[in-house]
N, C-alpha and C positions, 0 to 999 in steps of 0.2 A: 332506559332509552329505547325509543322505537326506531328500528332500522329495517330497511328493505331486505328481505331474504334473498332477493335475486341479484342485486348489485351492491348492497351494503351501504346505500346512502342513508344518512340520518334523516328522519322524518319528524315533522311536528306532531304533537300529540293528537291534533284534530285531523291529521291527514289519514285518509283511508285508501289512497292510491299514491304510488310513487310518482313524483313529477318527472323523473328521468326515464324510467323504463315502462311505466304504466302498470307495474305489478300491484295487485291488491295487497295492502299491508296487513300483517297479522295484528290481532287485537290484544292489548295488554291489560291486565287487571290492575287494581289499585296498588298492589305490591310490586308491580313491574315485571311479573312473570307472564309468559304466554299462557293464554287460556287453553285448557285441555279438556277433552271429553273422556271421562273415565280415567284410565291410566295412559291413554295415548294422546300425544300432542295434536292440536288441531291442524288439519291439513290445509295449507294455503294454496288455492288453485291459481294457476297463471291465467287470470282473467284479463281481458282488454280494458283499457281505460274507459270508464263510463261516466260522462259528465252528469247524467241524470242521477247517478248514485251519490253525488256530492251533497253536502249540506248547503243551506242558503248562504252562510258566511263564506264557505269555500267557493261557491259559484260567484259571489260578488268579488272575491279576491282574484279569481281567475279572469273575470271580465275586466277588472281594473288593470291587471298586469298586461293582458292582451291589448287593451286600449292604449296603455302607455307605450307599449312597443310600437304599435302602428303609428301613433301620433309623433313620437320622437323620431321614428324612421322617416316619416314624411317631412318633418322639420329639417333633418340633416340632409336629405336628398335635395330639397328645395334650396337650402343654403349653399350647398356645393355647386349645384347647377348654376345658380345666380352668380356665384363667385367666379366660376370658370368662364361663363359667357360675357358678363358685364364687368368683370374685374372689381366689383364692389357689391355692397348689399343694396339692392334696389327693390324689386317687387317681392323678394323673399321675406322682407320684414313684415309684410301683411300676413303671409302664411305662418311665419314664426309666432306672431302675436296671437292670431286666431287659434293656432294649434295649442299654444300654452294656455289660452283661455279655456278651451275644451278640456285639457288635461287637468287644470286646476278644479274646474267644476265637477268633473267626473270623480276626482279625489275627494272633494267636499261631500258629494252625495254618498260615496262609499264609506267615509269615516264619520260623517256627522248626520247620518240619515235619521237618527233618533233624537237629535237636538235641533228642532225645527228653527228656533230663533237664531242660533249660531249659524246654521246652514244658510238661511235666507240672507242674513246680514253679510256673511262672507261672500256669497254669490253676488249680492248687490255691489259690494266693493270691487270685486273682480270685473263685473260687467261695466261699471263706471270707469274703471281704469282702461278697459278695452276701448270704450268710446273716446276717451281723452287721448289715448295713444293714436288711434286712427285719425282723429282731428289734427294731432300734432304732426303726423306724417304729412298731412296735406297743408300744414302751416296755417291752420284756421281752427281755433277753439270755439267758434261761435255756436255751431250746431250742438256739440256735445254738452256744453255748459247750460245753454238756454233751453234746449229741447230734449236731448237724449236722456240726461241724468234725471230731470224731473219726471219724465214719462216712465222710466224704468222704476223710479222710486214708488210711484203709485201702482205700478204693476206688482211689485214685490209686496207692497202694503196690502193690496187686494188679495193676493195669494195667501198672505199670512192670516188675514181674517177669515178667508175661505177655509183654510185648513183647520183653524180653531173651531169654526162653525160645524164642520163635518165631524170633527172629533167629539164635539159636545152632543151630537145627534144620537139619540138612543136607537132609533130605527133608521137604517140606511137603505133607501130605495130611490124612487123617482124624485124624492125631495132633494137629493144631491144634484140632480139635473137642474132643478129649480134654483138652487143656490148658485150654480155656475152661471146660469142665465142672468140672474140679478147682478152677480159680480161683473159680468161682461158689460151690462148696461151702465153700471157705476163707473167702470174703467173708461168706457167711451166718453162719458161726460167729463172725466178728469183730463183726458187727452185733448178733447176739443177746447176745454177751458184754458189749458196751457198754450195751445196754438193761438187762441183768440187773444190772450194777454199780450203776446208778442206781435201779432198781426194788426190788431185794432186798439191795443193799449187799454183794453177793458175786458172784463169777464163776460163773455157772450156765448150762449148755448143755443144751437139750432137743431142740427140733425141728430145730435146725441140725445136730446130730450125725446124725440120721436122713437129712437132706438130703445131708450130706457123704458118708456111707457109700453111699447110693444112687448119687450122681454118680460116686463113686470106682469103684464096680463097673462102671458103664457105661464110664468112661474106661479102665479096665484092659482091657476087651474090645476097645475101639477101638484101643488101643495094641498089643495082641497081634495084631490083624488087620493093622494098619499095618506092623509090623516083620516079620510073617510073610509079607506080600505081597512082600517083597524077593526071596524065593525062588520066588514064584508069578508066573505071567504076568499073570493078572487074577483077578477075583472068581469067574468061572465055574470056572477050574481050581482055585482055592483051595477052593471048596465042592464040587468034583467034580461039577459040573453037566454 
């Protein structure tokens, strides 16, 4: 068992700093004994807590815990103030709903970061519920059902294909910028199409076509430069500078 030599708190095996006193933990070997140098036990120095010395999983865990504390504290403070002043839950329901939305999505990113499909699907569900709750608070479900959810659906779908495309790319350079620009153009056409269907009762595209053609032209130039640079040493030699 790994324990802090300063205060005696039990530590997880991946912890290299005590969360209570900040003491750097001693390292245990596979047999559970403290590592020694020669015949003398390793000296554990009383070093200050160093965030940069943590591993990436530890940093994510610390960030998640701090975010949770801040969000939950904000929710409780808003709820108490609203209850004291108005004797009921009024404006604080918006703060509570949005706070829970951020807490859920931060948790999803922390625990499902390597499972892209599960992460995007869960985030889409939470965002859809947020829009429906906000509409329900205003006693009008028109905007969320007809505009909000379809728009965020295409947003998440575009992000999904963009992530897949980036992961499939062997070389990652300015071609990533080109992919983002093309995704923005496609998303613009989806959004205008949704708005046109409810406003004119027909699929009609105007400004989004101009946006898409402009972004597609820039993307084509960036992709040409990116794949042309495979044969050139750098930008100076490519442009003959």
